[in-house]
Structure formats: C-alpha cells, structure tokens
C-alpha positions as CSV (number, residue, x, y, z in Angstrom):
1,M,-25.0,206.2,-25.7
2,K,-22.1,204.8,-23.8
3,G,-22.3,202.0,-21.2
4,R,-20.3,199.2,-19.6
5,T,-19.5,196.0,-21.4
6,I,-21.1,192.9,-19.8
7,F,-20.4,190.6,-22.8
8,K,-18.7,191.6,-26.0
9,G,-20.3,191.3,-29.4
10,K,-22.2,193.3,-32.0
11,A,-25.8,193.4,-33.0
12,R,-28.1,195.5,-35.0
13,G,-31.9,195.4,-34.7
14,E,-35.2,196.7,-33.3
15,V,-35.5,197.6,-29.7
16,L,-38.0,196.0,-27.4
17,M,-38.1,198.2,-24.3
18,T,-39.8,197.9,-21.0
19,S,-39.6,199.9,-17.8
20,E,-40.3,196.7,-15.8
21,D,-37.7,194.2,-14.6
22,I,-37.7,190.8,-16.3
23,S,-37.6,187.3,-14.7
24,F,-36.5,184.9,-17.4
25,Y,-37.4,181.9,-15.2
26,G,-41.1,181.6,-15.2
27,G,-41.5,185.0,-17.0
28,C,-40.3,184.0,-20.5
29,D,-41.1,180.9,-22.4
30,P,-37.7,179.3,-23.3
31,E,-39.1,177.6,-26.4
32,T,-40.7,180.7,-28.0
33,G,-39.1,183.7,-26.4
34,V,-42.6,185.1,-25.5
35,I,-42.9,186.9,-22.2
36,V,-45.6,185.0,-20.2
37,E,-45.4,186.8,-16.8
38,K,-49.0,187.8,-16.0
39,G,-49.5,191.6,-16.0
40,H,-46.0,192.4,-17.3
41,E,-45.7,195.3,-19.7
42,L,-44.3,192.9,-22.4
43,E,-46.7,190.0,-21.7
44,G,-47.4,188.2,-25.0
45,K,-44.5,189.9,-26.8
46,S,-41.4,187.9,-28.1
47,V,-37.8,188.9,-27.1
48,S,-36.6,186.7,-30.1
49,G,-34.5,188.7,-32.5
50,K,-34.9,192.0,-30.6
51,V,-32.5,194.3,-28.8
52,L,-34.0,193.8,-25.4
53,A,-33.8,196.9,-23.1
54,F,-35.0,196.6,-19.4
55,P,-33.9,198.0,-16.1
56,T,-32.5,194.7,-14.5
57,G,-33.3,191.1,-14.0
58,K,-35.3,189.6,-11.2
59,G,-36.1,186.1,-9.9
60,S,-34.4,182.7,-9.8
61,T,-30.8,181.9,-10.8
62,V,-32.4,179.5,-13.3
63,G,-33.0,182.6,-15.4
64,S,-29.4,182.2,-16.7
65,Y,-30.2,178.8,-18.2
66,V,-33.5,180.1,-19.7
67,L,-31.4,182.6,-21.7
68,Y,-29.1,179.7,-22.7
69,A,-32.2,177.7,-23.7
70,L,-33.5,180.6,-25.8
71,S,-30.1,180.8,-27.5
72,K,-30.1,177.1,-28.3
73,A,-33.6,177.3,-29.7
74,G,-32.8,180.3,-31.9
75,K,-35.2,182.5,-29.9
76,A,-32.8,184.7,-27.9
77,P,-32.6,188.5,-28.0
78,L,-30.0,189.9,-30.4
79,A,-28.5,191.9,-27.5
80,I,-29.5,193.0,-24.0
81,I,-29.3,196.6,-22.6
82,N,-29.8,197.2,-18.9
83,E,-29.6,200.1,-16.5
84,S,-27.9,197.6,-14.1
85,T,-27.2,194.0,-15.1
86,D,-27.8,191.6,-12.3
87,P,-25.6,188.5,-12.0
88,V,-28.3,186.1,-13.4
89,V,-28.7,188.1,-16.6
90,A,-24.9,188.6,-16.9
91,V,-24.2,184.8,-16.6
92,G,-27.0,184.1,-19.0
93,C,-25.5,186.5,-21.6
94,I,-22.0,185.1,-21.1
95,I,-22.9,181.4,-21.5
96,S,-25.3,182.3,-24.4
97,E,-22.9,184.7,-26.1
98,I,-25.5,187.5,-26.2
99,P,-23.9,191.0,-26.5
100,A,-24.8,192.9,-23.3
101,V,-24.3,196.5,-22.0
102,D,-25.4,198.2,-18.8
103,K,-25.1,201.6,-17.1
104,V,-27.4,203.0,-19.9
105,D,-30.4,205.3,-19.5
106,I,-32.8,203.0,-21.2
107,K,-35.5,205.7,-21.1
108,K,-33.7,207.2,-24.1
109,L,-34.7,204.0,-26.1
110,K,-38.1,203.3,-27.6
111,T,-39.7,200.1,-28.8
112,G,-39.4,199.9,-32.5
113,Q,-36.2,202.0,-32.8
114,K,-33.4,200.5,-34.8
115,V,-30.1,200.5,-32.9
116,E,-26.6,199.2,-33.3
117,V,-24.9,197.7,-30.2
118,D,-21.1,197.4,-30.0
119,A,-20.9,195.7,-26.6
120,A,-17.1,195.4,-26.7
121,E,-16.9,199.2,-26.7
122,G,-20.1,199.7,-24.6
123,V,-21.6,201.8,-27.4
124,I,-25.3,201.9,-28.5
125,S,-26.1,204.0,-31.6
126,I,-29.6,204.8,-32.7
127,V,-29.9,204.1,-36.4
128,S,-33.5,205.2,-36.9
C-alpha cells in the first residue's frame, strides 16, 4: 500500500486497527499506552509496541503531548497509519519521532497482521 509521509522512519510489527477515531488526550493513558475512552472499540487495549491504524485523531491539541509522553515512557506505537492525519497526531508523531503515513485505506489492514512501514517512502507492506 502506498500513502503519504507524515514523519519518516521505519517500523515492523503487529497491527492494532480500529475504525474509530482516537483522542489521545483523555482517551489514552500516557503512562501505560492503554486506550481508556469508555465505549471505544480499543478500550482496554494497549497501543504500545503496535503499528496503530485508525481513521484520524480527535479531541484536544494536548493529544500531541500525550504521544510525546508515551514515547518518553517507552509506551508509544511503533508507527501510525491513518486515512487522514489531523494536525494533532501529525505534531505528536513529529515531536515523538514516530513513523507515520496517511492517505491509506486502513480497511485493508487487520488487527494482528504483521506489517512493515517505510514512512519515508510512504509504503506499508503486509508481511503476514
């Protein structure tokens, strides 16, 4: 799959996919990486060490700093894949150096799949 580079870098890992937008501020615990938003499809699941795929971000601009806090705590996603990256997620990826790509049909991805992300080229390859 080919998308648009938001922040360069490479990652390989397991996909954690949701069809719901994510608010990092208030929706994700910055110390554990666990989604805590009540009723969210990923509630109780950790983004830590995953290739996180979701449509777009939502909520407060503080979400950028939650991504940064996740990175500093060693609990950040390995990479982020969006249909459309909003400015909050883009800034969070840049300051946290999380590889990120958007303009991707995330419906082609499934939780548990192994993928390789080359964000500099905007390429996502399904490994298994």
